[in-house]
N, C-alpha and C positions, 0 to 999 in steps of 0.2 A: 828328392830333397836330401841334402847332406845332413847327417845327424851326429850328435856327440853324446856319449854317455860318461858322466862325471863319475869315475870309479877310483882313480889313483889318488894317492895322498902325498902332499908335500909337507914334511915335518923336519925341521932342523932345530937343534938347541945349541946355541953358543952363548957367550957370556959378555956382559957389559953392564951399564947402569940403566935402570928403568924408572918410570914415573911412579909417584906414590899412589897407592890404592886407597879407595874409600874405606873408612874404618868400620862402619856399622850398617851399611845399606846395600841395596842392589839398584843399579842404574840401568834402565832399559834404553837400548840404542834406538834411534829412529832409522827406519829403513829408507835410505836415500837411493838415488839412481842417476841416470844420465838424462840427456835431453829427449823430449818426446816430439816426434815429427808426425805430421799428418800422413796417413797411409797413401802412398802414391806409386804408380807403376812408371813414373817418368824419371825418378831419381834413384840411383843405385848408390849403395855405400861401398866405396872402393876399399876403404881401410878404417879401422878403429883401433886406437891405442888407449888402453885404460890403465891408469896407475892408482893404486889404493895403498895408503899407509895410515897409521893411527892419527896422523896430523892433517892429511890432505888427500882429496880425490881430484885427479886431473884426467880429462878425457879429450882426445883429439880425433875428430872425424874428418874423413876426406870423401866428399860426395861428387858424383858425376851426373849431370843432366844428360840422359841418353836420347833426348828428343831434339828436334830442329827448332824448337821454340823456347823462349824464356819461360820459366815457371816461377810464379810467386806462391809462397807457402808459409804456413804458420809453424813456428817453433815454440815450444814451451818447456819450462823447467818446473815441475810440480814440487813445491816445498812440502816436506812431511807435515801432517796435521799437528797442531798444537792443541791439546785437550785441556779444558778447564776441569775443575773438580776439587774435591777435598784433599786429594793426594797430589802434591805438586810434581810436575815432570822434571825430575832433578837433572835430566840430560840436557835441558835447555835453560839458557839464561834469558828469561823473559825481558830483562832490562837491556839487552844487547841491541835492541832496535829491530826493525822489520827484517833486515838482511843479517839475521843472526848466524847464518852459515857462511857469510862472507862470499856469496856467489858472485862470480864475474864471468863474462863470456866475450869472445871475439870472433870475427869472420875475416879470414885472410889477413890476420894481424891487426885488424881495426876493431877497437872496443865496441861492443854492442850496448846500446842504451835500451835496456829492457823495461817494459811496463810491468808493474806489480798489481795484480788483482787479488783482493782479499775479501773473504766472506766470513761472518760469524754465524755459525750454523747450529741449530737445535733440531734434532730429528729430521735432518735433511732439508730443513727450511731456513732460508737466508733471512736472518733478523738483523743484519748489519745496520739498516736504517734506524731501527729502534735504539741501538746503542749510540749511533752518531747524533741522533736528535737530542740525546742527553749528554753529548760531549764525552762519551765513554770510549777510551782507546780499545781497539779490537784485540790486542794481545792479552790473553788470559794470564793472570799471575804477575803481571808487571806492577811495579810500585805505583806508576801513574794510574793504572787501571783501578787498583785498590783504593787510591785516594779519591778518584772520581766517583766510584761506587759509594764511598762513605758520605758523599755530599748529596746523594739522592734523597728526595723527599719521601714521606710515607706512601703517597699514592703511587709514585714511580716504583718504589720497592715492591709493592703488592702487584703491580702490573708486570714487572720483570719476573717475579716469582711465578705468576700465572703463566707466563710464556715459557718458563723453564730456563730462562737466562741466568738466574742466580739462585743460590741456596743460602742458608744461614747456619753458621756454626758459632758456638760459644767458647770463649777462652779468656783468660785473665791477661790483660795487657799491662798489668802493674797497678791498675786502679780498680780491681774487682772484675767479676765476670761480666762480659758484654757480648752483644750480638755482632758478628762480623759477616759481611756479605761475601759470598764465594762465587766467582764466575763459573758457570757450568757449560758455556758454549764451547764449540770447537772452532778454532781458527783455521780456515782453509786458504792457502796462498799459492799463487802460481806466477812465475815470471814468464812473459811472453813477448814475442816480436815477430814481425813479418820479414821475410828475406826473399831474395831473388836468386834463382839458380840459372845462370846464363846458358843458352842453347849449346849443346855439345861441348860443355866445359866443366871443369872441376872447381870446387870451392873447399876450403878448409875451415871448419868450425871447431873452436876450442872452448872449454869451460873448466872452472875449478871451484872448489869450495872446501870448507872445513869438514873433516870427517866427524860423524856422530858415533861416539864410542860408548858402548854400555859395558857393564861389568858387575861382578859381585866380589865378596870379600874372601873367597876361598875357591877351591876347585870342587865342583859340585856334581860331577856326572857319575860317581860311583855310588853304590847303595850304602846302607848304614853299616855294613860289615866291610866296606872298602873293596867290594867286588864289582866287576863290570856287568851288572845286572839291573833289571828294572826299567820302568818307562823312561826315566830321564836319560839313562845311558843309551837306550835305543834311539831316543830323539837326537841326542848328540852324535851318535854313530852315523845316523842318516844325514844329519845337517852338516857335519864337519868331517866325515870320513875318518873317525878315530881308528887308530890301530893299536897294537900291543905296546908300542913305545909311549903313547899317550896314557895308557892304563898304568904302566910302571911309574910314570911321572906323578900321576894322581895318587897312587898308593904311597909313594915316597913322601908326597906332600901331606897325606893324611897322617902318616907316622910322625912326621915332624910336628904337626899341629897337636897331636896327642901328647907328645913328649915335652914340648916347649910352650904350647899355647899359642904359637905363631906359625901360620902357614908359610911355606917357601914361596908359593905362587898364589896369585889371584887370577880370575878369569876376566878378560876383556872380549867384547864381541863387536864385529862390524858386519853390517848387512848392506848389500848393494843389489838393486833391481836390474837384472839383465834382460828380462823378458820384453821390455819395450824395444828391443833391438830387432823386431821382426816386421817393421812397418814400411819397408822400401822394396824396390824392385829387385828380387833375388836375395841371396844370402849376403852376409858381410864378406867381401872378397878376401881381406886379410885382417885378422883379429889378433892383437897382442895384449895379453893381460900381464901386468907386473904387480906383484904383491910385495910390499916392503914392510917387514914386521917391526921396523922402527928402531930396534935395538938388538944387539947381538945376544943379549941375555934372554930375550923373549923366545918363547916356543910358539910356533904357528902351525895350525892345522886347517886345511880347507880341501874341498873336493875339486879335483882337476884331472886332466889327462895330459901326459907328456910334459909335466912340469920339470923345469931344470933350475938349479941354483945358479944365479948370475952375479952374485956379490955377497958380501958379509951378511946382509940382511934382506936381500932381494931374491925373488923367485919369478920365473917367467913361463908363460904358456902361450904358444902360438898355434893358430888355427887358420885354415883357408876354407872358403865357402862355408862360413859358420852361421848356423841357426841356434841362438840360445834356447836351451830347453829347460833351464831352471835358473833361479836367482842365485847369487853368490853369497855364501855365509862363511865368515872367517872367525876362527877362535884363536885368541892369543892368551897364553899363560905368561903373566908378567910377574917378575919377582916382587914379593911383598916387602913393604917397609922402606922403599926408596922414594 
């Protein structure tokens, strides 16, 4: 088996305009990934091209049926879980509809009409039917869900609380303290479709969606004395392959924050699941990863091997006979205040 050890670092810092950072909170990114294919010895992945930027993820796969018969198989795109609770998932707009990532796919240039399967889960138990029976939307945190929950009768409220579907919090809505129902379930979603791989032939499957970007309001991987020490630095060093340049940038950022009260940079994070790439006959024949940091002012750090700069904001890694051995974690330092 061919193997790859992610050891090298791709970091460049150039200058332009960046997006505004959040003022007073931390946003957790959702870990997204590519399509999931049923494990099979009949289909090989000839090529995969993966493009990741702060705005968009694009993936193009080229498959070959290595047998003398047509093969029908299932393809799925698991949407990251949307968790209910007392703390809202600020990385997600629950009112954006079911397809909040803007997912779309095609095969050989023809758009795919995917089915969407959704489940409202509490402790691994599907309670979707309970919600549907009371006309409650499955998306936690959506305005329509809150409105529907507010119309529940006392008996339904007690039943839902007993099932762990909802909790109660109190706050003043302008007319005094009142009870408000909080959805506690987790929404699990997956797009899926069936496809046919013709005998001894190749097909191309593409998909794209909006990137989930998390972040915080400062650069946070140094210790309280501004030194590269401690558990958080060790975690970042392992996850993003930090080097001395990233330490110097963070120390410069800390100095500016102490002197002016305003950081030079804030952190953004992007996570991508690569490990689902091991489900076909043999390794990925040709793998191309393109990381676009999105803006020439941004600083990017990620673990890779043989990474080259291919444009003002883009970096490329190419591999042959590739078996993914870890998921991809990307750290962006984005100028504050833009």
